[in-house]
N, C-alpha and C positions, 0 to 999 in steps of 0.2 A: 721665454715661455710662450707657447701658443695654446690658447683656450678655444676649443671648438664647442660652441653652444648650439645644440640642435633642438629647436622647439618641438616638443611632442614626441621625442624618440622614446618608444615604449620599452622599458626594461624587460618586460615579460615576453618580448619578441626576439630576445637574444637567445639563439639556439645554434647547435652545430650545423644544421642544414642551411638555414637562411643567413646567419651571421657567424661563420666559422671563426674569423679572427677575433671578434669581440667575445665569443663564447670561451675561447682559450684565454683571452685577456682577463676575464673575470676570475679565473683560477690562478693567474700569474701575478696580477697587479692589484694594489689596494683600491677599494671602492666603497662607497656609502650611498644609501638611499636618501633622497632629499624630500622633505615636506615643505611645500610652498604655501604662501598666503592665498586666500581666495580672490585672485586678481588675474586679469588676462595679460598683464604686462609685467613680467618678472625681471626684465633686464635692470630696472632701477634698483631693485633690492639686491640683485647679484653684484652690482657695481658699488653700492654704498654701504652694504652690510647693515641696512636699516629696514624696518618694516614699512609698508606702504603709507600708513597714517603718519609716519615721520618724514619720509621724503615727499609725500603728498601725491605720488603718482598712483592713484587708486580709481582709475577710470573716469568718474565724474564727481563734481561737487555741485550741489544746488546753489546757484548764484543768488546773491542778494540784490544784484543789479538787474532787475527784470524790466526790460525796455518795452513795456506794454504800450507806451505812448509814441513809440517810433512809427512814423507814417509809413515807412517801407514795410515794417512788420505788419501793420494793419492792412496794407495792400495785399501782402502775401496771404493773410488770413482769409481773404476773399477767394483765393484760388484753391483748386483741389490739391491735396497733398502730393499726388503723383506728379503734377505739373511743377510744383516748387522743388521737390526733391530731385526730379530729373534735371532741372536747371542747375541745382547745386552740384549734382554729379558731373555735369558738363564743365562747370567752373572749376571744380576740384581737379579735373584732368589737366586744366591749363595752369593753375597756380598752386594747387595743394595748400592753399592759404588757411584752410580750416579742416578739421577732422569730422568724420561721420556725416557725410552729406546725405545719408539716407534718412536723417531725422528732419521733419518739417521745420522750417526756420523759426516759427513762433515757439516751438518746443525747444529747439536748440538754444534759443536765447535764455532759457531757464538754467542752462548748465555751463560750468567751466569744464571743458574736456581735458582730463589729466591723463594723457598717454604720450609715449615717446614714439608712436608709430611713424609720424611724419619725419621725425629726426632720423629714424633708422632707414626709412626708404630712400631718403635723400642723402644718406651717409653724412649727416651734419655732425661730424665728430665733436666739434667745439661745444655743442649743446649737451654732450654727455660727459664732459670733463667735470662739470658741476651740475647737479640736479637740484633745483630750488636752492635751499641753503645747505644742502648736503654735499660733502666732499666725496668724490668717487676715487676708485683705485687708479684711474687714469691721471688724476691730478696728483696723487701721492707719488706714483712712480715717475711722473713727469710727462707732460703733454707730448713733447717731441720724441719721447722714448716709447710711445704707445701707438697702436694702430687699431682701428675698429672697421670691420667690413660686414655689411649686411647683404645677404643674397637670397633671391627667390629661385635660383637656378636648380634644376634637377640633374643637370649634367655636371656634377661636381668634379669628376676626375679630369674632364677636358677643360672646363672653363674656370674653375676655382683653384684646383690643386697647384697649377703653375704660378699662381699669384701670391700664395701664402707659404708660411713655414720656411722662409729662407734665412732666418736668423738675423734679420735686419733690425728687430725691435726687442726691447727688454720684455714688453708685454704686447702680444698681438691677440685680438679677440675677433673671431669670425662667427657671426650668427647665421645659421642656416634655417630658413623658414619654409623651405619647399616641402619637407616631410610633413610638417603641420598642415599645410594647405592640401597636400595630396590625401592625407587621411580624412580631413574634413569632408571631402567630396567623393572619396572612393573606398571607404571602409567596407562597403558591401561587396567589393571585388578582391577576394583573398589573394589571388595570384598576382594582381597588380600591386597590392601592398607589399607582398613578399619581394617583388622585384625592386621596390624602393629601398627596402632594408638591405638587400644584397648590394645595391649600389652604394649605400652608406657604409656598409662593412668594408667594401673594397676601397672606398675613399679614405676611411680612417686607417686602414692597413697601409695604403700608399703614403698617407700623411705621416704615419708613425715612422716609416722607413726614411722619409725625407728629413724628419726632425732628428732622428738618430744620426744621420749623416752630418748634420751641422751643429750638434750639441744643444738642440732646442728641446725643452721639456714639453710634452704634449699632455693636455688635460681635456677630457670629454665631459660635457655637462648636458643633462636634459632636465626640463622643468616638470614634466608630467608624462603620463602614458595616454592611451586612447582606448575608447570603447566603441563598438558598433552601436549606432542609434537604433533603438527598438520602439521608441514611442515619443510623443510630444506632449507638452503641457501648454494649453492656451490660457495663460494666467489672466489676460485682460478680459477674456470671455467670462471667467469666473467672477471678475469684478462687476461685470454687467449683470450677471445672474443675481448678484447681491443687491442690485438696484443702486449701486454706487455710481454717481455721475462722474464723468471725467474731470469736471471742474472742481471736484472734491479731493482730488489727489494728483500727484505728479509721479511719473514712473520712468524708469530707464531699464530696458530689458535686453540682456545679452543671452546667448544661447545656453550658458551654464548657470546663469544667475540673473534674478530680477530684483530690483530694489524700488522701494516706494517711500514717498513722503505724503503726509495727510494734512488737511486743513483744520481738522478738529479731532478731539479725542474720541468722540463717539464713533466716528468712521474708522479711526485707527484701531480701536478695540474690536469693532465688528470684523474688519478685515483680518486682524491678527488671529482671532479665534477661528475664523474660517480657514485660513492658511494652514493651521496645524492639522486640519482634517483632510488635506489634499494628499492623495497617494503620489508616490514617486518624487517627492520633494520634501525638504525640511525648511522651516522658516525660523529666523532669529531676529530679535530686537537688536538695535545697534550696540547696546551694552553687553549683549551675549557673545559678541565676536571676539572676546578675550580668549576663548578656546582656540581661536585661529591666530593668536598672537597679534590681534588688532585691538589696541587699547584706545578706542575712539573717545574724544573729549565731548563730542556733540553729534547731532544727527545730520550734519551737512552732507555726508557721504551716502546717507540713506537712513530711514527710520526702521524699516523692516526689510530684511534680506531673505530672499527665497532661493535656495540652492537645489538644483536638480540632482536626483540620485543617478547612479551608474546606468548608462544606456538611454537616458532621457535628456531632452533639451526643451527650452522654452521656445515656442513657435506659435504665432509670429513673434519676431523680435526686432530690435532697432537696427539690425544689419540687413534686413530684407527690403529690397526695392527692385521692382521689375526692370528698370533701365540699367541698374547696376548689375543685376544678374545677367542681363543680355550682353552687356559689354564684357564683363569678366569671363563669362562663359565662352565668348567668341575669341578673346585674345589669349586666354590661358587654357591650354588643353587639359590641365589637371582639374580645372574648375568647370569643364564642359557639362557635367551633370546638372549644374544649377540652371542651365537653359531649360530644363524640363521639370525641375523640382527645386524650389528654394530651400528646402529643408536639408540641413547638414546630414551627411551619412555617418559621420564619426564625431565624437566629442569626448570630453572628459569631465569628471565631476570635481567639485571643490571640497566635497565631504571627505574627511580624512579616513573614514572607516573603509573607503574603497581604494584599492591599490592604484587605480588610474590617476589619482590625485597626486601621486608621488613620482619624482624623477630620480636621477642618480648622478654620481660623479666618479670618474675613473682617472687616476694618475698613472700614466704609462711609465712608471719607474718603480722597480721593486724594492728600492731602499727605503721607501716610505711605508708607514703603517697607519691604518685608519684607527683613530682613537675611539670612534663610535660607529656602529653600523647604520645608525639613523641620525641624520643631521637636518638642519633647516637651511632655507635659501640664504638667510642672513649670515650663515657660517661660511659661505663661499668666499666673500671678499676678504675676510681676515685669513682664511686658509691660503688664498693666492698670495697675499702679502707676506705671510710667514715663509712660504716656499721660496719666494723671491728674495727674502732677507730684509724686508722693510718693516718698520715699526707699525704696529696696529694702533690707529687712533682710538682714544677713549670713546669717541662718538659712535663707534660701531657696536651693535648689539650682539653680534655673533662671536663665536670663538673658533680658533683654528681646529680643523677636524682631522688633521694628519700630522704625523711627527716622524722624524728619522729614527 
């Protein structure tokens, strides 16, 4: 089996003009829409069949080990944030020993970064065989029988197609991140986005032919769609307008979601009441994330979660840094727009009432039938195991979504 996981591939962009092969495939082969958790890293859920609060890859955890007495941190606190983050960006290029170098070191010490980004970029497959205490499908099928490949390449037909789908593995998973990056920075250029989708359609068509030739089953997965950004939310500016000092709260801001922790209940209530009145976003206490299948036991992942509505992002956020924008804008042509404007041009919401929060799964084999037209990301792992003929462990929350 070959699983092609394309981050951010928008189901609503599948049409006869731009993606003719996939448009036909939707009529010919079984598929289902996927609802994912409000998290930027969906691979761990896809691999484990567990929700983020169970495998613990849910962006950040507020650390109990706050190294406020560290002399090096105290020294860094005397320097401007631009200096310290620029130094971190430089060190990250050399060693990639830590994630999110755009966060000032005194703030980064407050968090445990819970993401698989570094593992994926370095293709550290061993780190994906088991995630925390959670068994993954790679471990169940057998480490030596599986392969994982992560790529940023936009030239998929020339650089990636020859390397995959040869039938050498029981389970091969290739994750394509280039479409996600391209849409982040180019959603305001319709013709350019259409060209990416044409390339992907050709790639999947060629991959399908290759898999048919050697008896490999092909599955295509996407985690969410994309919207053009039409506005921004400066959530930290709102906090300043409330006269809440920065030493009264801790924050972690991504472009689709911001989360907060507070030092006292008065500040917590004040901020919570204010958040409910902000347009173009919704806020949730950590106990309310059950509607997103996140049954949190405490507030270590955040006390209040703010989620942007369709077409909006939080800006500034913890992924904005001038030196990082300069470097990435120069070395990656798809990210060239960030040289002139740090704001993303495309994003997706985590709010499930908007379609861009959902992805999809297609099995390119017409002998299968979708048991439900709407599934969850936790259903992917048990579905893959059932198709391969492996027992589904009791630890997985999802259920098989397809049957013969």
